[in-house]
C-alpha positions in Angstrom: -35.3 -1.8 -38.6 -36.4 -0.1 -42.4 -34.8 3.3 -42.1 -32.0 5.5 -43.9 -29.3 5.4 -41.3 -28.6 4.0 -37.8 -28.2 7.2 -36.4 -31.7 8.3 -37.7 -33.6 5.2 -37.6 -32.9 2.5 -35.3 -35.6 1.1 -33.2 -33.3 -0.1 -30.6 -32.8 2.9 -27.9 -29.5 3.8 -28.0 -27.4 2.2 -24.8 -25.3 5.8 -24.6 -28.6 7.5 -23.7 -29.5 4.9 -21.3 -26.5 5.0 -19.6 -26.8 8.7 -19.8 -29.9 8.9 -18.0 -28.9 6.6 -15.1 -25.8 8.6 -14.6 -28.4 11.6 -14.3 -30.4 9.7 -11.4 -27.5 8.5 -9.8 -26.0 11.9 -9.8 -28.7 12.6 -7.9 -28.6 10.0 -5.4 -25.3 9.7 -4.9 -24.5 13.1 -3.8 -27.5 13.0 -1.7 -26.9 9.9 -0.3 -35.5 38.6 -34.6 -35.7 36.6 -37.6 -39.0 36.3 -40.2 -41.3 33.4 -39.3 -40.8 30.5 -41.7 -43.4 27.3 -41.7 -42.7 24.5 -44.2 -45.6 24.8 -46.4 -47.7 21.7 -47.5 -45.6 20.2 -51.1 -47.8 21.2 -53.9 -47.8 19.6 -57.4 -45.1 20.3 -59.6 -45.2 19.7 -63.2 -42.4 17.1 -64.3 -39.7 18.5 -65.3 -35.9 17.8 -64.1 -35.2 20.2 -61.4 -33.1 23.5 -62.1 -30.0 24.2 -60.4 -32.0 26.7 -58.3 -34.2 23.9 -57.3 -31.7 21.5 -56.0 -29.8 23.5 -54.1 -27.2 23.5 -56.8 -23.8 26.0 -56.7 -21.3 27.2 -58.9 -18.0 25.0 -58.9 -15.1 26.2 -57.8 -12.8 27.8 -60.4 -9.7 25.7 -59.9 -10.6 22.6 -57.8 -8.3 19.9 -56.2 -7.1 17.1 -57.9 -9.3 14.3 -58.5 -8.6 10.9 -59.1 -9.8 9.3 -62.6 -13.6 7.4 -62.2 -12.3 4.0 -63.9 -12.0 0.5 -63.0 -8.6 0.5 -62.0 -8.8 3.0 -59.6 -12.1 2.1 -57.9 -10.5 -1.3 -57.3 -7.5 0.4 -55.5 -10.1 2.7 -53.8 -12.7 -0.3 -52.3 -10.0 -2.3 -52.1 -8.3 -0.5 -49.6 -10.9 0.7 -47.6 -13.7 -2.1 -47.4 -11.6 -4.6 -45.8 -10.5 -1.9 -43.7 -14.5 -1.2 -42.7 -15.0 -4.7 -42.1 -12.3 -5.6 -39.7 -12.8 -2.5 -37.9 -16.4 -2.6 -37.1 -16.5 -6.5 -37.2 -18.6 -7.0 -40.0 -18.7 -10.1 -42.5 -19.0 -9.1 -45.9 -20.0 -6.6 -48.5 -21.6 -6.4 -52.0 -20.2 -3.0 -54.1 -21.3 -2.0 -57.5 -20.3 1.3 -59.5 -21.7 2.4 -62.7 -21.5 5.4 -64.9 -22.5 6.2 -68.2 -24.4 2.3 -68.2 -20.8 1.1 -67.8 -20.1 -1.1 -64.7 -17.2 0.4 -63.6 -16.5 -1.9 -60.4 -18.8 -5.2 -59.1 -17.3 -7.0 -56.6 -18.0 -8.9 -53.4 -16.0 -8.4 -50.1 -15.5 -10.8 -47.3 -18.0 -13.5 -46.4 -21.7 -14.2 -46.9 -21.2 -16.8 -44.3 -18.5 -16.4 -41.7 -18.9 -19.8 -40.1 -18.8 -21.7 -44.1 -16.6 -19.1 -44.9 -18.7 -18.6 -48.1 -17.4 -15.4 -50.1 -19.8 -12.7 -51.2 -20.5 -12.9 -55.1 -22.5 -9.5 -56.1 -24.2 -11.2 -58.7 -25.8 -13.5 -57.3 -25.5 -13.3 -53.4 -28.9 -11.8 -51.6 -28.9 -9.0 -49.4 -31.4 -7.3 -47.5 -32.1 -3.7 -48.2 -34.6 -2.7 -45.8 -35.8 0.7 -47.0 -34.5 0.6 -50.4 -37.9 -1.0 -50.8 -39.2 1.8 -50.5 -37.8 3.5 -53.8 -40.3 0.2 -55.8 -43.4 1.3 -53.9 -43.1 4.7 -55.1 -42.2 3.4 -58.8 -45.4 1.2 -58.5 -47.6 3.7 -57.1 -46.6 6.3 -60.3 -47.3 3.3 -63.0 -50.7 3.3 -61.3 -50.8 6.9 -61.7 -49.6 7.0 -65.7 -52.6 4.6 -65.9 -54.9 6.8 -64.1 -55.9 4.5 -61.4 -54.5 6.9 -58.8 -54.5 10.1 -57.9 -51.2 11.5 -55.6 -53.8 14.5 -54.3 -56.7 12.6 -53.4 -57.9 11.0 -50.1 -56.2 7.7 -49.6 -59.5 6.5 -47.9 -61.1 6.7 -51.3 -58.6 3.7 -52.1 -58.7 1.8 -48.4 -61.2 -0.8 -47.4 -60.6 0.5 -44.0 -60.5 3.8 -43.4 -57.4 6.0 -41.4 -59.0 8.0 -38.5 -59.9 11.1 -39.1 -56.7 14.1 -37.9 -56.6 17.8 -37.7 -59.7 18.4 -40.1 -57.3 17.5 -43.5 -57.1 14.4 -45.4 -53.6 12.3 -45.9 -52.6 11.6 -50.0 -50.4 9.7 -51.6 -48.1 13.0 -52.2 -47.9 13.2 -48.3 -47.0 9.4 -47.8 -44.2 9.7 -50.4 -43.2 12.9 -48.5 -43.3 11.3 -45.0 -45.6 13.9 -44.2 -48.8 12.4 -43.2 -48.1 13.0 -39.6 -47.9 9.4 -37.9 -46.7 8.8 -34.9 -44.1 6.3 -34.8 -45.2 2.1 -34.8 -42.8 -0.4 -33.8 -44.8 -3.4 -33.4 -44.0 -6.8 -35.3 -41.9 -4.2 -38.0 -39.3 -7.0 -38.1 -40.2 -10.9 -36.9 -37.4 -13.8 -36.7 -38.7 -17.2 -36.9 -42.5 -16.3 -36.8 -45.4 -18.6 -36.2 -47.8 -16.5 -37.8 -46.9 -13.5 -40.5 -50.3 -11.3 -40.7 -51.2 -9.9 -43.8 -50.7 -6.8 -45.2 -54.1 -5.3 -44.3 -54.2 -7.1 -40.9 -50.6 -5.6 -39.9 -51.8 -2.3 -41.1 -55.4 -2.3 -39.2 -54.0 -3.5 -36.2 -51.2 -1.4 -36.0 -52.7 2.1 -37.4 -50.8 4.8 -35.6 -52.1 8.1 -34.5 -51.3 11.2 -35.8 -48.9 13.8 -34.4 -49.0 16.5 -37.0 -51.6 17.9 -39.8 -50.4 16.1 -43.3 -47.9 18.1 -45.4 -46.6 20.5 -42.7 -43.6 18.6 -40.4 -42.0 15.2 -42.2 -41.9 12.5 -39.7 -40.4 9.2 -41.4 -43.0 6.6 -41.4 -42.9 2.7 -42.7 -46.3 2.5 -42.0 -47.3 4.6 -44.9 -45.0 3.3 -47.2 -46.8 -0.1 -46.3 -50.5 1.7 -46.5 -49.4 3.2 -49.9 -48.1 -0.3 -50.6 -51.8 -1.7 -50.2 -53.5 0.7 -52.2 -50.9 -0.4 -55.3 -52.9 -4.3 -54.2 -55.8 -2.5 -54.5 -55.5 -0.9 -57.6 -53.7 -3.0 -59.5 -56.0 -6.4 -58.1 -52.6 -7.8 -57.4 -50.8 -8.9 -54.3 -47.8 -6.3 -53.8 -45.5 -8.7 -53.9 -46.3 -10.3 -57.3 -47.2 -6.7 -58.7 -43.3 -5.7 -58.2 -42.4 -9.3 -59.4 -44.1 -8.9 -62.9 -44.2 -5.2 -63.5 -40.5 -3.9 -62.2 -38.3 -7.4 -61.5 -39.4 -9.0 -64.7 -39.8 -5.8 -66.7 -36.0 -4.9 -65.9 -34.3 -8.6 -65.7 -33.7 -8.6 -61.9 -33.7 -12.2 -61.8 -32.7 -12.5 -58.5 -34.8 -9.7 -56.5 -38.0 -10.6 -54.7 -40.2 -8.9 -52.2 -41.4 -12.4 -50.6 -40.3 -13.1 -47.4 -38.9 -15.9 -46.8 -37.1 -16.2 -50.1 -38.9 -18.7 -52.9 -37.4 -21.9 -53.2 -35.6 -20.6 -56.4 -33.9 -18.6 -54.4 -33.4 -20.2 -51.1 -29.8 -20.8 -51.0 -29.0 -17.4 -52.5 -29.3 -15.2 -49.3 -26.5 -14.0 -47.3 -26.4 -14.5 -43.3 -26.9 -11.6 -41.2 -24.8 -10.9 -37.9 -26.1 -9.3 -35.3 -22.7 -7.8 -33.3 -20.4 -10.2 -33.4 -19.7 -12.1 -36.3 -18.2 -15.1 -34.3 -22.1 -15.8 -33.1 -24.5 -17.1 -35.0 -26.5 -15.7 -37.4 -29.2 -13.3 -36.7 -31.9 -15.3 -39.0 -33.7 -14.3 -41.7 -35.3 -10.7 -40.9 -39.1 -10.5 -41.6 -39.9 -6.9 -42.3 -43.7 -5.7 -42.0 -45.0 -4.0 -44.0 -42.9 -5.5 -46.9 -43.5 -2.4 -49.2 -41.2 -0.3 -46.7 -38.4 -2.7 -46.4 -39.1 -6.5 -47.2 -37.1 -6.6 -50.5 -34.2 -9.0 -51.1 -31.5 -8.2 -54.0 -28.2 -8.4 -55.2 -25.6 -5.8 -56.4 -25.9 -6.7 -60.0 -30.0 -6.9 -60.0 -29.9 -3.2 -58.2 -27.3 -1.9 -61.1 -30.1 -2.6 -63.7 -32.9 -0.8 -61.6 -30.0 2.2 -61.2 -29.4 2.1 -65.2 -33.0 2.4 -65.7 -33.4 4.9 -63.6 -30.8 7.3 -65.1 -32.1 6.3 -68.3 -35.3 8.2 -68.3 -37.0 4.8 -66.9 -36.0 3.2 -70.1 -33.7 -0.3 -69.9 -33.1 -3.0 -72.8 -36.4 -1.3 -74.7 -38.7 -2.2 -71.7 -40.1 0.9 -70.0 -40.6 1.2 -66.2 -41.9 4.8 -65.7 -42.3 7.6 -68.6 -39.1 10.2 -68.5 -42.1 12.9 -67.8 -43.3 10.9 -64.9 -39.9 10.1 -63.5 -38.5 13.4 -63.7 -41.3 14.2 -61.3 -39.7 12.0 -59.0 -36.9 13.4 -58.7 -38.6 16.9 -58.3 -38.0 18.4 -54.6 -41.3 18.1 -53.2 -40.9 19.3 -49.5 -37.8 20.7 -47.6 -37.1 23.3 -44.9 -35.3 25.6 -46.9 -33.7 25.8 -50.1 -30.0 25.7 -48.9 -31.3 22.4 -47.2 -31.5 18.8 -48.7 -34.6 17.8 -49.9 -37.3 15.3 -49.9 -38.4 14.3 -53.3 -41.5 11.7 -54.8 -40.0 8.6 -52.6 -36.8 9.7 -52.9 -34.3 12.0 -50.6 -31.1 13.8 -51.5 -27.8 14.0 -50.2 -25.4 16.9 -50.3 -21.0 16.3 -50.7 -19.3 18.5 -52.5 -21.1 19.6 -55.5 -22.9 16.1 -55.9 -26.2 15.5 -55.5 -26.8 12.1 -54.4 -30.3 10.9 -54.7 -31.8 7.5 -53.8 -32.3 5.6 -50.3 -30.7 4.1 -47.6 -32.2 0.9 -45.5 -31.5 -0.7 -41.7 -32.6 -4.0 -40.6 -31.0 -5.2 -37.8 -28.1 -7.0 -39.3 -27.9 -5.1 -43.4 -27.2 -1.8 -43.7 -27.6 -0.5 -47.5 -27.5 2.4 -49.7 -28.4 3.1 -53.2 -27.5 6.8 -54.4 -27.5 8.0 -58.2 -25.9 11.1 -59.3 -28.1 12.1 -61.9 -25.9 15.0 -63.9 -23.1 12.6 -63.7 -25.0 9.4 -64.9 -23.2 7.5 -61.6 -24.6 5.1 -59.3 -23.2 3.8 -56.1 -24.6 0.7 -54.3 -22.8 -0.8 -51.0 -24.7 -3.5 -48.7 -23.5 -5.0 -46.0 -24.5 -8.2 -43.8 -23.3 -7.0 -40.3 -24.7 -5.0 -37.3 -20.9 -3.0 -37.0 -22.3 -1.0 -40.9 -25.2 0.5 -39.1 -23.0 3.5 -37.6 -20.4 5.7 -39.9 -19.4 3.2 -42.2 -21.3 4.3 -44.9 -20.8 8.4 -44.2 -17.8 7.7 -44.2 -17.6 5.8 -47.6 -19.6 8.6 -49.0 -18.0 11.2 -48.0 -14.2 9.7 -48.9 -15.8 8.5 -52.5 -17.4 11.8 -53.1 -13.9 13.6 -51.8 -11.7 11.4 -54.0 -13.5 11.2 -57.6 -15.5 14.7 -57.0 -13.2 16.8 -55.0 -14.1 20.5 -53.9 -11.9 23.3 -52.5 -15.0 25.8 -52.4 -14.1 28.1 -48.7 -16.5 28.6 -45.7 -17.9 31.5 -45.7 -19.1 32.3 -42.1 -21.4 35.5 -41.4 -21.6 37.4 -37.8 -25.5 36.5 -36.0 -26.3 38.9 -32.9 -25.7 36.4 -30.1 -29.1 36.8 -28.9 -30.5 36.1 -32.1 -28.5 32.9 -31.7 -29.5 32.2 -28.3 -32.9 31.3 -29.6 -31.6 27.7 -30.9 -31.0 26.7 -27.3 -33.2 24.3 -26.1 -34.2 20.9 -26.0 -35.5 19.1 -29.1 -37.3 15.7 -29.8 -37.6 13.8 -32.9 -40.7 14.1 -35.3 -40.5 10.6 -35.9 -41.6 9.2 -32.3 -44.5 7.7 -30.5 -46.9 9.7 -27.8 -49.5 7.3 -27.8 -47.7 4.3 -27.0 -45.0 2.7 -24.3 -42.2 3.7 -26.5 -43.0 7.3 -25.7 -40.4 6.4 -22.4 -38.0 6.5 -25.2 -38.2 9.9 -26.3 -36.9 11.2 -22.8 -34.0 8.9 -23.9 -33.4 10.7 -26.8 -33.8 14.4 -26.2 -30.9 16.4 -27.8 -30.0 20.0 -26.2 -28.8 22.8 -28.2 -26.4 25.1 -26.6 -24.9 28.4 -28.5 -21.4 29.4 -26.8 -19.6 33.0 -26.4 -18.5 32.7 -30.3 -21.6 32.0 -31.1 -20.9 28.7 -31.9 -24.2 25.8 -32.0 -23.7 22.7 -30.9 -26.5 19.8 -30.3 -25.6 16.9 -27.7 -24.7 13.7 -29.1 -24.4 14.9 -32.5 -20.9 13.6 -33.8 -18.5 14.0 -36.5 -16.7 10.2 -38.1 -14.4 11.3 -35.6 -16.7 11.0 -32.7 -15.8 14.9 -32.3 -19.0 16.9 -31.2 -20.0 19.2 -34.4 -20.1 22.9 -34.2 -22.0 24.8 -36.6 -21.9 28.4 -37.2 -24.2 30.8 -39.3 -24.0 31.1 -43.0 -27.1 32.5 -43.7 -30.5 33.7 -42.3 -31.4 30.7 -39.8 -28.9 28.4 -41.5 -26.0 26.8 -39.7 -22.8 24.6 -41.4 -21.0 22.4 -39.9 -17.4 24.1 -38.5 -14.5 22.4 -40.9 -17.4 20.0 -42.8 -20.5 20.5 -44.7 -23.2 19.5 -42.5 -26.1 21.9 -42.1 -28.6 22.6 -39.8 -31.7 25.1 -40.4 -33.9 27.0 -37.7 -37.8 26.8 -37.9 -39.6 29.5 -37.0 -43.1 30.1 -35.6 -44.9 33.4 -36.9 -43.8 34.9 -33.4 -40.1 34.3 -34.5 -39.4 31.5 -32.2 -37.6 28.6 -32.7 -39.9 25.7 -33.0 -37.9 23.3 -34.8 -34.5 22.4 -36.3 -33.9 20.6 -40.0 -31.1 18.3 -40.7 -29.5 17.0 -43.5 -31.6 14.0 -44.1 -34.7 16.1 -44.9 -37.2 12.8 -43.5 -37.2 14.1 -39.7 -36.8 17.7 -37.7 -36.2 18.1 -34.4 -39.1 19.8 -32.4 -38.4 21.6 -29.3 -39.9 19.9 -26.1 -42.1 21.8 -23.5 -40.0 22.6 -20.2 -42.6 20.0 -18.4 -41.4 17.8 -20.8 -37.8 18.4 -20.9 -35.8 15.5 -20.3 -33.3 17.0 -17.7 -36.3 18.2 -15.6 -38.3 15.1 -15.7 -35.2 13.0 -14.4 -34.7 15.2 -12.2 -37.8 14.9 -10.3 -37.7 11.1 -11.0 -34.4 11.2 -9.0 -35.4 13.1 -6.2 -38.8 11.2 -6.4 -36.4 7.3 -6.1 -34.4 9.1 -3.8 -37.2 10.1 -0.9 -38.7 6.5 -1.7 -35.4 4.4 -1.6 -35.0 6.3 2.2 -38.1 4.9 3.1 -36.8 1.2 1.8 -33.5 1.6 3.6 -35.3 2.5 6.6 -37.6 -0.6 6.1 -34.7 -2.6 5.4 -32.9 -1.2 8.6 -35.8 -2.1 11.2 -36.2 -5.5 9.9 -32.7 -5.9 10.2 -32.5 -4.8 13.9 -35.6 -7.0 14.6 -33.9 -10.0 13.0 -30.4 -9.8 14.1 -30.9 -7.6 17.4 -33.6 -9.5 19.3 -32.8 -8.5 22.8 -32.4 -4.8 22.0 -35.5 -2.9 23.0 -37.7 -1.3 20.2 -37.0 2.6 21.0 -40.7 4.4 21.5 -41.0 7.2 19.3 -41.0 11.0 20.6 -44.3 12.9 21.3 -46.1 14.0 18.1 -44.0 11.7 15.7 -46.0 8.6 13.2 -44.3 6.0 11.7 -45.0 5.9 8.0 -48.3 3.5 7.2 -47.4 0.5 5.9 -49.2 1.4 2.2 -46.8 4.0 2.0 -44.4 1.7 2.6 -45.6 -0.6 0.1 -45.8 2.5 -2.8 -42.0 3.0 -1.8 -41.0 -0.2 -2.7 -42.9 -0.9 -5.6 -41.8 2.3 -7.2 -38.2 2.4 -6.3 -38.2 -1.7 -8.1 -40.1 -0.9 -11.1 -38.5 2.4 -12.4 -35.2 1.4 -11.4 -35.8 -2.2 -13.5 -37.1 -0.1 -16.6 -34.0 1.8 -16.5 -32.0 -1.1 -16.5 -34.0 -2.5 -19.0 -33.3 0.2 -21.0 -29.6 0.4 -20.4 -29.1 -3.4 -21.8 -31.1 -3.1 -25.1 -28.4 -2.9 -27.7 -28.9 -1.0 -31.0 -29.0 -4.7 -32.3 -32.1 -5.3 -30.0 -35.1 -6.8 -32.3 -38.4 -4.7 -31.9 -41.2 -6.1 -30.1 -43.6 -8.7 -31.2 -46.7 -9.9 -29.8 -44.4 -12.1 -27.3 -43.9 -8.6 -25.5 -47.6 -8.5 -24.4 -47.5 -10.3 -21.6 -44.9 -8.6 -19.9 -45.9 -5.0 -21.0 -49.8 -6.2 -19.2 -47.6 -7.1 -16.0 -45.9 -3.6 -16.0 -49.5 -2.3 -16.2 -50.9 -4.1 -13.2 -47.7 -3.3 -11.0 -48.0 0.2 -12.2 -51.8 0.5 -11.3 -50.9 -1.2 -8.2 -48.3 1.3 -7.1 -50.9 4.3 -8.2 -53.4 2.7 -5.7 -50.7 2.7 -2.9 -49.3 6.1 -3.9 -53.1 7.2 -3.8 -53.3 6.1 0.1 -50.3 7.7 0.6 -51.7 11.4 -0.6 -54.5 10.5 1.4 -52.9 9.9 4.6 -50.5 12.7 4.1 -53.8 14.9 3.6 -55.7 13.3 6.7 -52.3 14.5 9.0 -51.5 17.9 7.7 -54.7 19.5 10.1 -53.5 17.7 13.3 -51.7 19.9 15.5 -50.6 17.1 17.9 -48.1 15.9 15.6 -44.8 16.8 15.3 -43.8 19.3 12.0 -40.8 16.1 11.1 -43.5 13.8 10.9 -45.8 15.8 8.5 -42.8 17.3 6.1 -41.8 13.6 6.3 -45.5 12.4 4.8 -45.2 14.9 2.5 -42.2 14.2 0.5 -43.2 10.8 0.7 -46.7 12.1 -0.9 -45.1 14.6 -3.5 -42.8 12.0 -4.8 -45.5 9.5 -5.3 -47.6 11.9 -6.7 -44.9 12.8 -9.1 -44.2 9.1 -10.1 -47.7 8.4 -10.8 -47.8 11.7 -13.0 -44.6 10.0 -14.4 -46.1 6.9 -15.1 -49.4 8.1 -16.7 -48.0 10.7 -19.0 -45.3 8.9 -20.9 -47.3 5.8 -20.8 -45.5 3.3 -18.5 -49.1 2.5 -17.7 -50.7 2.6 -21.1 -51.7 0.5 -24.4 -50.0 -2.9 -23.7 -50.3 -3.8 -27.6 -49.4 -0.9 -29.4 -46.0 0.0 -29.6 
């Protein structure tokens, strides 16, 4: 899916999270069978200028840095010839396309592996087209800024003034193009039909935006929540302001101007480019290719291009918006796009206008990454060094640590730093305020995807030595990352450079954590939505109802196979559970177990939901409604039974436990949208 990195942005729910949840439920079943308040401010208009060292978080270079390798064609060839083939083999990747430029000079342009593994067709960086996913967003934002220069768009005006449909009001504040550029529109995640393979019908951009308009989680301008929908909205505004289809606008005003002859937003590709795209592979290059992934909306992830073409785009950006006498943007406009607009702290990488920064050593990379099911790419510029790095892989195996490994090794080889880590001592009770469970600000709360929030929560802990750890946050070696304080509410990775920043409310309570990727934060969850609490309740409820199911099975087996055995009479004051309660137990056990099994078998390379899912989601709604109906009867049976004085206490306890289990699972199904909108995902 189109997103900065696979670990941040993949739609498919992580298999290891699902297994962790199942292990937790099994663990229940088997044994029993002073800080300153700081809130991110809305981005304000910043006059177009190149960011200063203080604005971009630059630091003084070390006096005696380690010896750097010479950044030339020979050394780059040796470096990439050493690492890329190893990555392809280790992660089962078919091929890669690489481009490195400095000062308008191509230092390395090379293809590795195969564009078609079956036919053994090699990758050609000049002509093999790769799907670049979210890198498309940069072209959308350049298009927006071209129209801003023409006076057709205003970054701080309500986007509804440019639309022929309306974004539903929320929080009493309008959404602006500046909010969309910084992913602070407040939209929840929307994944329905975001990627379609071999479609019978492709919705138009307008149809997609109207049918899939997400609800709002946050007031605009306050909290980042990476949003493909928001970028798609901007691409439709480009259509409306220019009077041209978005794909045509980019083709005429960017690709043609820059001589990008092998680039397009049309999906599938035009006939003249139809023989050039690389195949994309799901998880095993011996299996058939995924097929052409149509991304909706196109402006957020539909671009197809080559390493050579992306080099021309990078040249224009590094040359103040001009290439070969053709001007893409005015220098002051481009400088404004590179100016930080939103961040949690001055010591954290910022979101700029469509671009975001990634820091390593003394480099301030700026650009974008992108992910589909099969393709994983990065496009980074280092403006102070006039440097460009572009890499694209054509297999799902590149979605994990391949790209960050490449960026780290490249940065360390050619721009090393011997900066010493200096940690500070912070009272343990202050650090302990970070502890708790967190969920991503890029999430869905009103759709059936909400249950995925349970599978992706992370728990922050602080040990006695003041080391902060975040559950499932791993380094490239697979070790849990450890952070220690380097400033006020600012932590840095021990023996690394990743950072974590605590955001507090007016009372000093930590409400969110900010990562190095500025487009997403982690928000503290309420105790009643804490995954461990909720899933403990689910496991305990399933255990209770499973006992009912097993008792019913036992009675059935005895009745079928031990026919001559007399049926024991119940003790005085004993009542068997009514069939309505037994039906509720059967349905809940089967339904919840099936849901968790499905989440387990879904891998990182699973396609997002489409219209084809609707029939199954309606079925889930129907089954859940039946379960809730029988649960209501089970609860009523318990309520009617308790006033009776002729029944044993054990009978009342049994009825109560079943009623409580049914009540909890009914709440769980309603609150987490197991029963809910079937056509919104």
